[in-house]
C-alpha positions in Angstrom: 0.0 0.0 0.0 1.5 3.4 -1.0 1.9 6.3 1.4 -1.3 8.0 0.3 -3.3 5.0 1.0 -1.6 4.4 4.4 -2.4 8.0 5.5 -6.0 7.8 4.3 -6.4 4.4 5.9 -5.0 5.6 9.1 -7.2 8.7 9.2 -10.3 7.0 8.1 -10.4 3.7 10.0 -7.9 4.1 12.8 -10.4 4.4 15.5 -12.6 1.6 14.2 -9.8 -0.9 14.0 -8.9 -0.4 17.6 -12.0 -2.4 18.2 -10.5 -5.6 16.8 -9.8 -6.6 20.4 -13.5 -7.4 20.7 -13.6 -9.9 17.8 -13.9 -12.8 20.2 -17.5 -11.9 20.9 -19.5 -11.7 17.6 -22.5 -9.3 17.4 -25.3 -10.4 15.1 -26.1 -7.1 13.4 -27.4 -6.7 9.9 -25.2 -4.9 7.5 -26.4 -1.6 6.2 -25.4 -1.2 2.5 -26.1 2.5 2.2 -23.9 5.3 3.5 -24.7 6.0 7.1 -25.2 9.5 8.3 -25.3 10.7 11.8 -28.3 12.5 13.3 -28.1 15.6 15.4 -30.0 14.0 18.2 -29.0 14.8 21.7 -26.7 12.2 23.1 -27.9 10.6 26.3 -25.9 8.3 28.5 -23.5 8.8 31.4 -20.4 9.2 29.3 -19.3 12.3 31.3 -19.4 10.3 34.5 -16.0 9.9 36.2 -14.9 6.3 36.7 -14.7 7.0 40.5 -18.5 7.6 40.5 -19.2 4.1 39.2 -18.8 0.7 40.7 -15.5 -1.1 40.8 -14.8 -4.8 40.5 -18.5 -5.7 40.2 -18.4 -8.7 37.9 -22.0 -8.5 37.0 -21.9 -4.9 36.0 -18.6 -5.3 34.1 -20.0 -8.2 32.2 -23.2 -6.3 31.3 -21.3 -3.2 30.3 -18.8 -5.2 28.2 -21.7 -6.9 26.3 -23.1 -3.5 25.4 -19.8 -2.0 24.4 -18.7 -5.2 22.5 -21.8 -5.1 20.4 -21.1 -1.5 19.2 -17.4 -2.2 18.8 -17.9 -5.4 16.8 -20.3 -3.7 14.4 -17.9 -0.8 13.9 -15.0 -3.2 13.3 -17.0 -5.2 10.7 -17.7 -1.9 8.9 -14.0 -0.8 9.1 -12.9 -4.1 7.6 -15.3 -3.6 4.7 -14.0 -0.1 4.2 -10.4 -1.4 4.3 -11.2 -3.8 1.5 -12.9 -0.9 -0.5 -9.9 1.3 0.1 -7.5 -1.3 -1.2 -9.5 -1.8 -4.3 -9.7 2.0 -4.9 -6.0 2.6 -4.7 -5.8 4.6 -8.0 -9.3 6.1 -7.8 -9.2 9.4 -5.9 -13.0 10.0 -6.2 -13.7 6.6 -4.7 -11.2 7.2 -1.9 -13.1 10.4 -1.1 -16.3 8.5 -0.9 -14.7 6.0 1.5 -13.4 8.9 3.6 -17.0 10.2 4.0 -18.3 6.7 4.8 -15.6 6.2 7.4 -16.2 9.5 9.0 -20.0 8.7 9.2 -19.2 5.4 10.8 -16.9 6.9 13.3 -19.4 9.6 14.2 -22.2 7.1 14.6 -20.0 4.8 16.7 -19.1 7.7 18.9 -22.7 8.6 19.4 -23.6 5.0 20.3 -20.7 4.7 22.7 -21.6 8.0 24.4 -25.3 6.9 24.7 -24.5 3.9 26.8 -25.4 4.0 30.5 -22.5 2.1 32.0 -22.3 1.1 35.6 -18.7 -0.1 35.9 -15.6 2.1 36.2 -13.5 -0.4 34.3 -15.6 -0.2 31.1 -16.2 3.5 31.6 -12.4 4.0 31.5 -12.4 2.1 28.1 -15.2 4.2 26.8 -13.5 7.4 27.7 -10.3 6.4 25.9 -12.4 5.3 22.9 -14.1 8.6 22.7 -10.8 10.4 23.0 -9.5 8.3 20.0 -12.6 9.0 18.0 -12.2 12.7 18.6 -8.5 12.4 17.5 -9.6 10.6 14.4 -12.1 13.3 13.7 -9.3 15.9 13.8 -7.3 13.8 11.4 -10.2 13.6 9.1 -10.7 17.4 9.2 -7.0 17.9 8.4 -7.1 15.4 5.6 -10.0 17.2 3.9 -8.3 20.6 3.9 -7.5 21.9 0.3 -3.8 22.0 1.1 -3.5 18.5 2.5 -0.8 16.4 0.9 -1.2 12.7 1.8 2.4 12.1 0.6 3.7 14.7 3.0 1.2 15.2 5.8 1.7 18.0 8.3 3.5 17.4 11.7 0.1 17.9 13.4 -1.4 15.1 11.3 1.6 12.8 12.1 1.3 13.6 15.8 -2.4 12.8 15.8 -1.7 9.6 14.0 0.8 8.5 16.6 -1.5 9.5 19.4 -4.3 7.5 17.8 -2.2 4.4 17.4 -1.0 4.6 21.0 -4.6 4.9 22.2 -5.7 2.0 20.0 -3.0 -0.3 21.4 -3.8 0.7 25.0 -7.6 0.2 24.6 -7.1 -3.1 22.8 -4.9 -4.5 25.5 -7.3 -3.3 28.3 -10.4 -4.5 26.5 -8.8 -7.9 25.7 -7.9 -8.3 29.4 -11.5 -7.4 30.5 -13.0 -9.7 27.8 -10.8 -12.6 28.9 -11.7 -12.2 32.5 -15.4 -11.2 32.3 -16.4 -12.1 28.8 -18.8 -15.0 28.2 
């Protein structure tokens, strides 16, 4: 994959691929073949709650919270893998890559809304959610930079590179923590 595709892939799908850690638990969600758009509906949920305000080491609540989060994450991961395949087949088609950019941004925004809308009870899963939201916001910043008229995928700005590094670090941290929770509490 050339540098242009690597940058676009990183920007588009980086946050969704962090969810690969959840692949052990499959969610049965129908695939939507049309481009998904986000609504401007008010986000509910307790995503602003501090982890210290929630339960700690409560196996039942962790298991329930993980099940909810895994369902969203698995669906986003499935969509990200589909976009990755589309991106690879569109290597020399800038118009198609732009459409994939838009799809990926829509998926990330919808995933962020769904994650924020959860009402979690465990501090452990809340901590994961907070990191995921942080990474989705980082990916949104990368997307915004990548759509600027002066963006050069072959020579991205230092800000873009730093955001990419931050996103990758968050992905690795979240994946490791989520794997550990799924191994201990997953069904």
